[in-house]
N, C-alpha and C positions, 0 to 999 in steps of 0.2 A: 751582909751581902758579900763582902769580901771573903768571909769564911766559906760561904756556900760556893762561890766561884772557885776558890782554891780546892775544896773537896771534890768538886766536879772534874776539875782538870786532873787531879791526882787519880781519880777513878778512871778517866779516859786513858791516861798513861798506863795504868795497870792493865786495862783491857787490851791495849796494844801489845803488851808483853806476853799475854796468855796464848796458849796454843789453840788451834782451830778445834781440836777435840774437846777441850775444856769449854770453849764457847758453845759448841753444839750441845754438850751435856747440860749446860746452864739453860739453853733455850728449851731443851726437852723438859727439864725440871719445871721451868716457868709455865710451859704449855700445860703440863699435868696439873700444876697448882690452879691454873685458870679453869681447867675442866672440872676440878673438884669444887671450886668456888661457884661455878655456874650451876652445879647441881644443888647447892645450898641456897642460892639467891635466884628465885625464878625470874624476876624482872629487875635488872639493874637500872639505877636512876643517875646517870652521869650529869654533872653540872655543865654549864656552857664552855668553860675552858677545856674540860675533858672531851666534850663533843667536837670542838674545833680541832683539837689535836688528833683525835681518832679519825676524823674525816680526812684530815690532811695526810696522815700516815697511811690510811687505807688506799688512797690513790696510788701509792707506790707499790702495792702488792699486785700479784697476778689475780685474774678473775677467780681462779680455783681457790686460792687462799682467802680471798676477800669474802667468799660465801660462808666461811666458818667464823667470821667475826661478829661482834655485837653490832657493828656499824655496817649495815648492808644498804644498798641504794634505796629500798623502801623506807628504812629508818631515817636516812638523811633527808628524804623527801618529807617525811612526817615532821621532823624537827623544823625544816624550813617553813612548812605550812603553819605550824604552831607559832613560830616567830612572826610571820606575816600577820596572822590572825590577831596576835597580841598587840602588834603595833597599829593595825588598821582599825581596831574596834575602839569606839569612843564610849565613855561611860554614859549610861542613860541619865537623861536629865531628871531631876527629882520631881518636876512638875509642880502643879499648884498644891499648896498645903491643904489638907482637909479642913472643912469648916465644922465647928461644933454644932450640935443639934439645936441649941438655943439660937445661935445666929441664923441657922437655916430657917427656923420657924419665924424669926423676926423678918427676914427677907420675904418670905411667902406672905406674911401678914401685911407688910408695907405694899407689896405688889397688888394684893387684892383690894386694899383700901384705895389705891390710886386708880384702879380700874373702875371703881364705882362712880 
């Protein structure tokens, strides 16, 4: 954990020392990589932490930029509906176990004998 924290701090310090042109070039490279990856994977399947982070960061972008992301308002709505559906549904009760054919015939026989 300490190693991860130290590497992140060093990366942020290195980022502060870089020029704006280098940062813009990196952003353009990353955008192009994302475009290439989108062509290869038709439907991305992010997990819950990815979804939460993308949703939070998407709110910081302008509407024009937000429309090009994986996380659009309809996607967020679908994720929320799936989460609510998953939490609100209860498993079906198994019900009464089935009776064997022999027991069924015995019940019918006993019922007809009592009725006489």
